[in-house]
DRENVOSE-288816 format. One record per residue: residue number from 1; residue in one letter; chain; x, y, z of N, C-alpha, C in turn. Coordinates in Angstrom, 3 decimals. Atoms other than C-alpha are relative to their C-alpha. Layout:
<atoms>
<pos = NUM; code = a; unit = A; n_c1 = X; n_c2 = Y; n_c3 = Z; ca_c1 = X; ca_c2 = Y; ca_c3 = Z; c_c1 = X; c_c2 = Y; c_c3 = Z> .
...
</atoms>
This chain:
<atoms>
<pos = 1; code = m; unit = A; n_c1 = -0.043; n_c2 = -0.295; n_c3 = -1.435; ca_c1 = 103.840; ca_c2 = 103.700; ca_c3 = 94.813; c_c1 = -0.774; c_c2 = 1.310; c_c3 = 0.233> .
<pos = 2; code = t; unit = A; n_c1 = 0.710; n_c2 = -1.212; n_c3 = -0.385; ca_c1 = 101.871; ca_c2 = 106.317; ca_c3 = 96.622; c_c1 = 0.909; c_c2 = 1.244; c_c3 = -0.027> .
<pos = 3; code = d; unit = A; n_c1 = -0.767; n_c2 = -1.243; n_c3 = -0.057; ca_c1 = 102.928; ca_c2 = 109.942; ca_c3 = 96.472; c_c1 = -0.120; c_c2 = 0.633; c_c3 = 1.394> .
<pos = 4; code = q; unit = A; n_c1 = 0.154; n_c2 = -0.519; n_c3 = -1.383; ca_c1 = 102.061; ca_c2 = 110.370; ca_c3 = 100.172; c_c1 = 1.190; c_c2 = -0.540; c_c3 = 0.791> .
<pos = 5; code = m; unit = A; n_c1 = -1.232; n_c2 = 0.389; n_c3 = -0.654; ca_c1 = 105.231; ca_c2 = 110.361; ca_c3 = 102.231; c_c1 = -0.185; c_c2 = -0.945; c_c3 = 1.183> .
<pos = 6; code = l; unit = A; n_c1 = 0.246; n_c2 = 0.918; n_c3 = -1.111; ca_c1 = 103.774; ca_c2 = 108.715; ca_c3 = 105.348; c_c1 = -0.206; c_c2 = -1.435; c_c3 = -0.501> .
<pos = 7; code = e; unit = A; n_c1 = 0.282; n_c2 = 1.341; n_c3 = 0.518; ca_c1 = 102.451; ca_c2 = 105.805; ca_c3 = 103.322; c_c1 = 1.223; c_c2 = -0.577; c_c3 = -0.698> .
<pos = 8; code = a; unit = A; n_c1 = -1.210; n_c2 = 0.491; n_c3 = 0.637; ca_c1 = 105.632; ca_c2 = 105.528; ca_c3 = 101.230; c_c1 = 1.008; c_c2 = -0.462; c_c3 = 0.977> .
<pos = 9; code = c; unit = A; n_c1 = -0.971; n_c2 = 0.431; n_c3 = -1.000; ca_c1 = 107.861; ca_c2 = 105.402; ca_c3 = 104.261; c_c1 = -0.466; c_c2 = -1.208; c_c3 = 0.762> .
<pos = 10; code = t; unit = A; n_c1 = 0.534; n_c2 = 1.140; n_c3 = -0.693; ca_c1 = 105.565; ca_c2 = 102.980; ca_c3 = 106.036; c_c1 = 0.183; c_c2 = -1.275; c_c3 = -0.836> .
<pos = 11; code = m; unit = A; n_c1 = -0.167; n_c2 = 1.162; n_c3 = 0.864; ca_c1 = 105.627; ca_c2 = 100.646; ca_c3 = 103.046; c_c1 = 1.454; c_c2 = -0.388; c_c3 = -0.089> .
<pos = 12; code = a; unit = A; n_c1 = -1.471; n_c2 = 0.300; n_c3 = 0.045; ca_c1 = 109.439; ca_c2 = 100.912; ca_c3 = 102.866; c_c1 = 0.417; c_c2 = -0.716; c_c3 = 1.249> .
<pos = 13; code = t; unit = A; n_c1 = -0.392; n_c2 = 0.675; n_c3 = -1.268; ca_c1 = 109.743; ca_c2 = 99.960; ca_c3 = 106.549; c_c1 = -0.473; c_c2 = -1.414; c_c3 = 0.022> .
<pos = 14; code = l; unit = A; n_c1 = 0.531; n_c2 = 1.382; n_c3 = 0.035; ca_c1 = 107.503; ca_c2 = 96.935; ca_c3 = 106.022; c_c1 = 0.834; c_c2 = -0.845; c_c3 = -0.973> .
<pos = 15; code = l; unit = A; n_c1 = -0.823; n_c2 = 0.718; n_c3 = 0.972; ca_c1 = 109.503; ca_c2 = 95.931; ca_c3 = 102.928; c_c1 = 1.368; c_c2 = -0.356; c_c3 = 0.577> .
<pos = 16; code = l; unit = A; n_c1 = -1.293; n_c2 = 0.227; n_c3 = -0.630; ca_c1 = 112.709; ca_c2 = 96.194; ca_c3 = 104.962; c_c1 = -0.068; c_c2 = -0.920; c_c3 = 1.213> .
<pos = 17; code = g; unit = A; n_c1 = 0.166; n_c2 = 0.923; n_c3 = -1.118; ca_c1 = 111.244; ca_c2 = 94.012; ca_c3 = 107.708; c_c1 = 0.065; c_c2 = 0.650; c_c3 = 1.361> .
<pos = 18; code = t; unit = A; n_c1 = 0.019; n_c2 = -0.725; n_c3 = -1.279; ca_c1 = 111.125; ca_c2 = 96.698; ca_c3 = 110.416; c_c1 = -1.150; c_c2 = -0.517; c_c3 = 0.867> .
<pos = 19; code = d; unit = A; n_c1 = 1.030; n_c2 = 0.509; n_c3 = -0.887; ca_c1 = 109.186; ca_c2 = 95.426; ca_c3 = 113.446; c_c1 = -1.136; c_c2 = 0.995; c_c3 = 0.209> .
<pos = 20; code = d; unit = A; n_c1 = 1.006; n_c2 = -1.049; n_c3 = -0.286; ca_c1 = 107.385; ca_c2 = 98.722; ca_c3 = 114.094; c_c1 = 0.238; c_c2 = 1.174; c_c3 = -0.993> .
<pos = 21; code = p; unit = A; n_c1 = -0.239; n_c2 = -1.041; n_c3 = 0.978; ca_c1 = 107.013; ca_c2 = 101.054; ca_c3 = 111.083; c_c1 = -0.211; c_c2 = 1.406; c_c3 = 0.566> .
<pos = 22; code = f; unit = A; n_c1 = 0.214; n_c2 = -1.332; n_c3 = -0.617; ca_c1 = 106.017; ca_c2 = 103.878; ca_c3 = 113.449; c_c1 = 0.934; c_c2 = 0.269; c_c3 = 1.142> .
<pos = 23; code = g; unit = A; n_c1 = -0.978; n_c2 = -0.171; n_c3 = -1.064; ca_c1 = 108.870; ca_c2 = 103.392; ca_c3 = 115.875; c_c1 = 1.406; c_c2 = -0.172; c_c3 = -0.528> .
<pos = 24; code = i; unit = A; n_c1 = -1.287; n_c2 = 0.147; n_c3 = 0.677; ca_c1 = 111.914; ca_c2 = 103.880; ca_c3 = 113.701; c_c1 = 1.064; c_c2 = 0.899; c_c3 = 0.656> .
<pos = 25; code = d; unit = A; n_c1 = -1.107; n_c2 = -0.802; n_c3 = -0.500; ca_c1 = 115.350; ca_c2 = 105.171; ca_c3 = 114.634; c_c1 = 0.799; c_c2 = 0.595; c_c3 = -1.146> .
<pos = 26; code = d; unit = A; n_c1 = -0.790; n_c2 = -0.703; n_c3 = 1.048; ca_c1 = 118.022; ca_c2 = 107.133; ca_c3 = 112.756; c_c1 = 0.593; c_c2 = -1.030; c_c3 = -1.004> .
<pos = 27; code = d; unit = A; n_c1 = -0.492; n_c2 = 0.999; n_c3 = 0.923; ca_c1 = 119.514; ca_c2 = 103.923; ca_c3 = 111.307; c_c1 = -1.048; c_c2 = -0.473; c_c3 = -0.948> .
<pos = 28; code = d; unit = A; n_c1 = 1.131; n_c2 = 0.402; n_c3 = 0.889; ca_c1 = 116.088; ca_c2 = 102.915; ca_c3 = 110.014; c_c1 = -0.247; c_c2 = 1.064; c_c3 = -1.062> .
<pos = 29; code = l; unit = A; n_c1 = 0.227; n_c2 = -1.076; n_c3 = 0.966; ca_c1 = 115.729; ca_c2 = 106.328; ca_c3 = 108.359; c_c1 = 0.979; c_c2 = -0.073; c_c3 = -1.174> .
<pos = 30; code = v; unit = A; n_c1 = -0.987; n_c2 = 0.134; n_c3 = 1.076; ca_c1 = 118.934; ca_c2 = 105.784; ca_c3 = 106.442; c_c1 = -0.398; c_c2 = -1.144; c_c3 = -0.951> .
<pos = 31; code = r; unit = A; n_c1 = 0.431; n_c2 = 1.138; n_c3 = 0.773; ca_c1 = 117.706; ca_c2 = 102.353; ca_c3 = 105.300; c_c1 = -1.251; c_c2 = 0.306; c_c3 = -0.870> .
<pos = 32; code = i; unit = A; n_c1 = 1.222; n_c2 = -0.375; n_c3 = 0.720; ca_c1 = 114.286; ca_c2 = 103.773; ca_c3 = 104.358; c_c1 = 0.351; c_c2 = 0.887; c_c3 = -1.182> .
<pos = 33; code = h; unit = A; n_c1 = -0.390; n_c2 = -0.906; n_c3 = 1.074; ca_c1 = 115.919; ca_c2 = 106.541; ca_c3 = 102.314; c_c1 = 0.637; c_c2 = -0.779; c_c3 = -1.179> .
<pos = 34; code = e; unit = A; n_c1 = -0.639; n_c2 = 0.774; n_c3 = 1.032; ca_c1 = 118.063; ca_c2 = 104.052; ca_c3 = 100.434; c_c1 = -1.009; c_c2 = -0.885; c_c3 = -0.752> .
<pos = 35; code = e; unit = A; n_c1 = 1.026; n_c2 = 0.837; n_c3 = 0.662; ca_c1 = 115.054; ca_c2 = 101.771; ca_c3 = 99.756; c_c1 = -0.893; c_c2 = 0.823; c_c3 = -0.889> .
<pos = 36; code = l; unit = A; n_c1 = 0.842; n_c2 = -0.823; n_c3 = 0.823; ca_c1 = 112.914; ca_c2 = 104.623; ca_c3 = 98.468; c_c1 = 0.766; c_c2 = 0.443; c_c3 = -1.288> .
<pos = 37; code = l; unit = A; n_c1 = -0.812; n_c2 = -0.336; n_c3 = 1.208; ca_c1 = 115.766; ca_c2 = 105.671; ca_c3 = 96.112; c_c1 = 0.032; c_c2 = -1.198; c_c3 = -0.967> .
<pos = 38; code = a; unit = A; n_c1 = -0.023; n_c2 = 1.208; n_c3 = 0.837; ca_c1 = 115.997; ca_c2 = 102.069; ca_c3 = 94.844; c_c1 = -1.308; c_c2 = -0.240; c_c3 = -0.685> .
<pos = 39; code = q; unit = A; n_c1 = 1.345; n_c2 = 0.195; n_c3 = 0.560; ca_c1 = 112.230; ca_c2 = 101.851; ca_c3 = 94.345; c_c1 = -0.305; c_c2 = 1.034; c_c3 = -1.099> .
<pos = 40; code = r; unit = A; n_c1 = 0.224; n_c2 = -1.041; n_c3 = 1.005; ca_c1 = 112.252; ca_c2 = 105.116; ca_c3 = 92.377; c_c1 = 0.367; c_c2 = -0.454; c_c3 = -1.411> .
<pos = 41; code = d; unit = A; n_c1 = -0.528; n_c2 = 0.438; n_c3 = 1.287; ca_c1 = 114.217; ca_c2 = 103.447; ca_c3 = 89.610; c_c1 = -0.787; c_c2 = -1.126; c_c3 = -0.636> .
<pos = 42; code = i; unit = A; n_c1 = 0.726; n_c2 = 1.126; n_c3 = 0.569; ca_c1 = 111.837; ca_c2 = 100.498; ca_c3 = 89.165; c_c1 = -1.524; c_c2 = 0.214; c_c3 = -0.048> .
<pos = 43; code = e; unit = A; n_c1 = 1.425; n_c2 = -0.322; n_c3 = 0.006; ca_c1 = 108.431; ca_c2 = 102.228; ca_c3 = 89.492; c_c1 = -0.337; c_c2 = 0.926; c_c3 = -1.150> .
<pos = 44; code = l; unit = A; n_c1 = 0.440; n_c2 = -0.802; n_c3 = 1.157; ca_c1 = 106.512; ca_c2 = 103.690; ca_c3 = 86.608; c_c1 = -0.391; c_c2 = 1.432; c_c3 = 0.447> .
<pos = 45; code = f; unit = A; n_c1 = 0.354; n_c2 = -1.290; n_c3 = -0.507; ca_c1 = 105.021; ca_c2 = 106.526; ca_c3 = 88.647; c_c1 = -0.419; c_c2 = -0.061; c_c3 = 1.462> .
<pos = 46; code = h; unit = A; n_c1 = 0.498; n_c2 = -0.146; n_c3 = -1.356; ca_c1 = 104.045; ca_c2 = 107.736; ca_c3 = 92.147; c_c1 = -1.306; c_c2 = 0.772; c_c3 = -0.115> .
<pos = 47; code = g; unit = A; n_c1 = 1.247; n_c2 = -0.736; n_c3 = 0.060; ca_c1 = 100.467; ca_c2 = 108.801; ca_c3 = 92.655; c_c1 = -1.089; c_c2 = -0.610; c_c3 = 0.827> .
<pos = 48; code = t; unit = A; n_c1 = 1.165; n_c2 = 0.484; n_c3 = -0.721; ca_c1 = 97.196; ca_c2 = 108.517; ca_c3 = 94.456; c_c1 = -1.275; c_c2 = 0.285; c_c3 = -0.723> .
<pos = 49; code = d; unit = A; n_c1 = 1.209; n_c2 = -0.356; n_c3 = 0.802; ca_c1 = 94.807; ca_c2 = 109.643; ca_c3 = 91.724; c_c1 = -0.634; c_c2 = -1.314; c_c3 = -0.503> .
<pos = 50; code = p; unit = A; n_c1 = 0.615; n_c2 = 1.275; n_c3 = 0.424; ca_c1 = 92.359; ca_c2 = 106.715; ca_c3 = 91.232; c_c1 = -0.210; c_c2 = -0.096; c_c3 = -1.510> .
<pos = 51; code = a; unit = A; n_c1 = 0.207; n_c2 = 0.027; n_c3 = 1.435; ca_c1 = 91.700; ca_c2 = 107.695; ca_c3 = 87.632; c_c1 = 1.300; c_c2 = -0.352; c_c3 = -0.719> .
<pos = 52; code = v; unit = A; n_c1 = -1.292; n_c2 = 0.291; n_c3 = 0.649; ca_c1 = 95.381; ca_c2 = 107.613; ca_c3 = 86.696; c_c1 = 0.380; c_c2 = -1.446; c_c3 = 0.228> .
<pos = 53; code = l; unit = A; n_c1 = -0.304; n_c2 = 1.368; n_c3 = -0.326; ca_c1 = 95.870; ca_c2 = 104.287; ca_c3 = 88.464; c_c1 = -0.881; c_c2 = -0.983; c_c3 = -0.808> .
<pos = 54; code = s; unit = A; n_c1 = 0.885; n_c2 = 0.919; n_c3 = 0.728; ca_c1 = 92.812; ca_c2 = 102.672; ca_c3 = 86.882; c_c1 = 0.303; c_c2 = 0.025; c_c3 = -1.480> .
<pos = 55; code = q; unit = A; n_c1 = -0.346; n_c2 = -0.047; n_c3 = 1.427; ca_c1 = 93.772; ca_c2 = 103.876; ca_c3 = 83.403; c_c1 = 1.302; c_c2 = -0.763; c_c3 = -0.292> .
<pos = 56; code = a; unit = A; n_c1 = -1.252; n_c2 = 0.712; n_c3 = 0.227; ca_c1 = 97.321; ca_c2 = 102.541; ca_c3 = 83.783; c_c1 = -0.159; c_c2 = -1.500; c_c3 = 0.110> .
<pos = 57; code = m; unit = A; n_c1 = 0.267; n_c2 = 1.464; n_c3 = -0.146; ca_c1 = 96.041; ca_c2 = 99.162; ca_c3 = 84.990; c_c1 = -0.797; c_c2 = -0.525; c_c3 = -1.176> .
<pos = 58; code = a; unit = A; n_c1 = 0.840; n_c2 = 0.437; n_c3 = 1.140; ca_c1 = 93.383; ca_c2 = 98.925; ca_c3 = 82.236; c_c1 = 0.844; c_c2 = -0.075; c_c3 = -1.276> .
<pos = 59; code = a; unit = A; n_c1 = -0.843; n_c2 = -0.025; n_c3 = 1.211; ca_c1 = 96.038; ca_c2 = 99.739; ca_c3 = 79.615; c_c1 = 1.132; c_c2 = -1.060; c_c3 = 0.059> .
<pos = 60; code = g; unit = A; n_c1 = -1.070; n_c2 = 0.975; n_c3 = -0.146; ca_c1 = 98.398; ca_c2 = 97.093; ca_c3 = 80.992; c_c1 = 1.377; c_c2 = 0.619; c_c3 = 0.289> .
<pos = 61; code = e; unit = A; n_c1 = -1.293; n_c2 = -0.654; n_c3 = -0.302; ca_c1 = 101.100; ca_c2 = 99.657; ca_c3 = 81.845; c_c1 = 0.526; c_c2 = -0.464; c_c3 = 1.356> .
<pos = 62; code = i; unit = A; n_c1 = -0.370; n_c2 = 0.587; n_c3 = -1.298; ca_c1 = 101.119; ca_c2 = 98.323; ca_c3 = 85.414; c_c1 = -0.880; c_c2 = -1.204; c_c3 = 0.261> .
<pos = 63; code = v; unit = A; n_c1 = 0.737; n_c2 = 1.202; n_c3 = -0.239; ca_c1 = 99.997; ca_c2 = 94.964; ca_c3 = 86.637; c_c1 = -0.301; c_c2 = -0.189; c_c3 = 1.498> .
<pos = 64; code = a; unit = A; n_c1 = 0.242; n_c2 = 0.097; n_c3 = -1.460; ca_c1 = 100.045; ca_c2 = 95.491; ca_c3 = 90.420; c_c1 = 0.140; c_c2 = 1.362; c_c3 = 0.628> .
<pos = 65; code = g; unit = A; n_c1 = -0.127; n_c2 = -1.253; n_c3 = -0.699; ca_c1 = 99.524; ca_c2 = 98.321; ca_c3 = 92.800; c_c1 = -0.902; c_c2 = -0.029; c_c3 = 1.219> .
<pos = 66; code = i; unit = A; n_c1 = 0.869; n_c2 = -0.169; n_c3 = -1.151; ca_c1 = 98.040; ca_c2 = 99.302; ca_c3 = 96.123; c_c1 = -1.093; c_c2 = 0.946; c_c3 = -0.460> .
<pos = 67; code = r; unit = A; n_c1 = 1.132; n_c2 = -0.776; n_c3 = 0.511; ca_c1 = 94.614; ca_c2 = 100.583; ca_c3 = 95.270; c_c1 = -1.211; c_c2 = -0.190; c_c3 = 0.898> .
<pos = 68; code = s; unit = A; n_c1 = 1.207; n_c2 = 0.106; n_c3 = -0.860; ca_c1 = 91.242; ca_c2 = 101.194; ca_c3 = 96.871; c_c1 = -1.058; c_c2 = -0.847; c_c3 = -0.733> .
<pos = 69; code = r; unit = A; n_c1 = 1.134; n_c2 = 0.706; n_c3 = 0.609; ca_c1 = 88.045; ca_c2 = 99.303; ca_c3 = 96.244; c_c1 = -0.656; c_c2 = 0.880; c_c3 = -1.117> .
<pos = 70; code = f; unit = A; n_c1 = 0.539; n_c2 = -0.903; n_c3 = 1.032; ca_c1 = 86.955; ca_c2 = 102.386; ca_c3 = 94.267; c_c1 = 0.680; c_c2 = -0.269; c_c3 = -1.354> .
<pos = 71; code = v; unit = A; n_c1 = -0.721; n_c2 = 0.297; n_c3 = 1.255; ca_c1 = 89.644; ca_c2 = 101.631; ca_c3 = 91.646; c_c1 = -0.426; c_c2 = -1.344; c_c3 = -0.544> .
<pos = 72; code = d; unit = A; n_c1 = 0.495; n_c2 = 1.319; n_c3 = 0.440; ca_c1 = 88.593; ca_c2 = 97.977; ca_c3 = 91.561; c_c1 = -1.332; c_c2 = 0.136; c_c3 = -0.682> .
<pos = 73; code = n; unit = A; n_c1 = 1.318; n_c2 = -0.187; n_c3 = 0.589; ca_c1 = 85.023; ca_c2 = 99.032; ca_c3 = 90.866; c_c1 = 0.058; c_c2 = 0.688; c_c3 = -1.357> .
<pos = 74; code = l; unit = A; n_c1 = -0.172; n_c2 = -0.678; n_c3 = 1.306; ca_c1 = 86.126; ca_c2 = 101.404; ca_c3 = 88.076; c_c1 = 0.457; c_c2 = -0.986; c_c3 = -1.029> .
<pos = 75; code = l; unit = A; n_c1 = -0.581; n_c2 = 0.969; n_c3 = 0.962; ca_c1 = 88.179; ca_c2 = 98.639; ca_c3 = 86.416; c_c1 = -1.047; c_c2 = -1.057; c_c3 = -0.376> .
<pos = 76; code = r; unit = A; n_c1 = 1.013; n_c2 = 1.038; n_c3 = 0.278; ca_c1 = 85.435; ca_c2 = 96.046; ca_c3 = 86.737; c_c1 = -1.141; c_c2 = 0.513; c_c3 = -0.893> .
<pos = 77; code = a; unit = A; n_c1 = 1.065; n_c2 = -0.617; n_c3 = 0.808; ca_c1 = 82.848; ca_c2 = 98.445; ca_c3 = 85.305; c_c1 = 0.436; c_c2 = 0.135; c_c3 = -1.455> .
<pos = 78; code = e; unit = A; n_c1 = -0.518; n_c2 = -0.134; n_c3 = 1.360; ca_c1 = 85.107; ca_c2 = 98.852; ca_c3 = 82.260; c_c1 = 0.328; c_c2 = -1.369; c_c3 = -0.612> .
<pos = 79; code = g; unit = A; n_c1 = -0.259; n_c2 = 1.355; n_c3 = 0.516; ca_c1 = 85.453; ca_c2 = 95.048; ca_c3 = 81.874; c_c1 = 1.414; c_c2 = -0.512; c_c3 = 0.238> .
<pos = 80; code = t; unit = A; n_c1 = -1.362; n_c2 = 0.444; n_c3 = -0.294; ca_c1 = 88.972; ca_c2 = 94.754; ca_c3 = 83.264; c_c1 = -0.012; c_c2 = -1.023; c_c3 = 1.165> .
<pos = 81; code = d; unit = A; n_c1 = -0.047; n_c2 = 0.996; n_c3 = -1.029; ca_c1 = 89.678; ca_c2 = 91.598; ca_c3 = 85.284; c_c1 = 0.918; c_c2 = 0.497; c_c3 = 1.107> .
<pos = 82; code = v; unit = A; n_c1 = -0.741; n_c2 = -0.517; n_c3 = -1.159; ca_c1 = 90.897; ca_c2 = 92.520; ca_c3 = 88.781; c_c1 = 0.113; c_c2 = -1.086; c_c3 = 1.013> .
<pos = 83; code = g; unit = A; n_c1 = -0.245; n_c2 = 0.951; n_c3 = -1.056; ca_c1 = 92.455; ca_c2 = 90.280; ca_c3 = 91.365; c_c1 = 0.582; c_c2 = 0.665; c_c3 = 1.221> .
<pos = 84; code = v; unit = A; n_c1 = -0.528; n_c2 = -0.517; n_c3 = -1.250; ca_c1 = 93.629; ca_c2 = 90.720; ca_c3 = 94.909; c_c1 = 1.124; c_c2 = -0.909; c_c3 = 0.481> .
<pos = 85; code = a; unit = A; n_c1 = -1.078; n_c2 = 0.745; n_c3 = -0.578; ca_c1 = 96.993; ca_c2 = 89.634; ca_c3 = 96.247; c_c1 = -0.059; c_c2 = -0.080; c_c3 = 1.503> .
<pos = 86; code = r; unit = A; n_c1 = -0.068; n_c2 = 0.135; n_c3 = -1.443; ca_c1 = 97.406; ca_c2 = 88.340; ca_c3 = 99.750; c_c1 = 1.475; c_c2 = -0.266; c_c3 = 0.422> .
<pos = 87; code = p; unit = A; n_c1 = -1.437; n_c2 = 0.189; n_c3 = -0.346; ca_c1 = 101.080; ca_c2 = 89.006; ca_c3 = 100.639; c_c1 = 0.185; c_c2 = -0.675; c_c3 = 1.324> .
<pos = 88; code = r; unit = A; n_c1 = -0.261; n_c2 = 0.706; n_c3 = -1.248; ca_c1 = 102.590; ca_c2 = 86.848; ca_c3 = 103.326; c_c1 = 0.274; c_c2 = 0.945; c_c3 = 1.146> .
<pos = 89; code = e; unit = A; n_c1 = -0.254; n_c2 = -0.994; n_c3 = -1.025; ca_c1 = 103.515; ca_c2 = 90.017; ca_c3 = 105.173; c_c1 = -1.291; c_c2 = 0.557; c_c3 = 0.612> .
<pos = 90; code = g; unit = A; n_c1 = 1.317; n_c2 = -0.483; n_c3 = -0.514; ca_c1 = 99.809; ca_c2 = 90.735; ca_c3 = 105.662; c_c1 = -0.591; c_c2 = 1.068; c_c3 = -0.873> .
<pos = 91; code = p; unit = A; n_c1 = 0.666; n_c2 = -0.989; n_c3 = 0.844; ca_c1 = 97.265; ca_c2 = 93.046; ca_c3 = 104.102; c_c1 = 0.344; c_c2 = 1.402; c_c3 = 0.455> .
<pos = 92; code = w; unit = A; n_c1 = -0.129; n_c2 = -1.443; n_c3 = -0.337; ca_c1 = 97.643; ca_c2 = 96.820; ca_c3 = 103.935; c_c1 = -1.394; c_c2 = 0.446; c_c3 = 0.399> .
<pos = 93; code = s; unit = A; n_c1 = 1.311; n_c2 = -0.291; n_c3 = -0.588; ca_c1 = 94.780; ca_c2 = 98.018; ca_c3 = 106.089; c_c1 = -0.854; c_c2 = 0.856; c_c3 = -0.903> .
<pos = 94; code = g; unit = A; n_c1 = 0.931; n_c2 = -0.769; n_c3 = 0.801; ca_c1 = 91.809; ca_c2 = 99.145; ca_c3 = 103.989; c_c1 = 0.319; c_c2 = 0.005; c_c3 = -1.472> .
<pos = 95; code = m; unit = A; n_c1 = -0.413; n_c2 = -0.022; n_c3 = 1.419; ca_c1 = 93.573; ca_c2 = 98.482; ca_c3 = 100.696; c_c1 = 0.014; c_c2 = -1.403; c_c3 = -0.509> .
<pos = 96; code = s; unit = A; n_c1 = -0.064; n_c2 = 1.327; n_c3 = 0.536; ca_c1 = 93.609; ca_c2 = 95.588; ca_c3 = 98.310; c_c1 = 1.037; c_c2 = -0.033; c_c3 = -1.143> .
</atoms>
């Protein structure tokens, strides 16, 4: 997961099925907090460094992540097969 709080909270609101991730109320904040705590226990790391993400994916330490096309290009240049998921919830704008 990203280490940027706006992105992390937005992803948590989408995961929880909130209609508007930018129009949340106090009850939503409690649910977001609980979801982020639950995610902390199942994630390998939080970060936005493309080099760290590409190395972890190339090594097989992680098999999925929100990444930029830059990371895709790094992985492909090193011979790593890269795919793109199309979640039913819709794409994350600008990310694959």
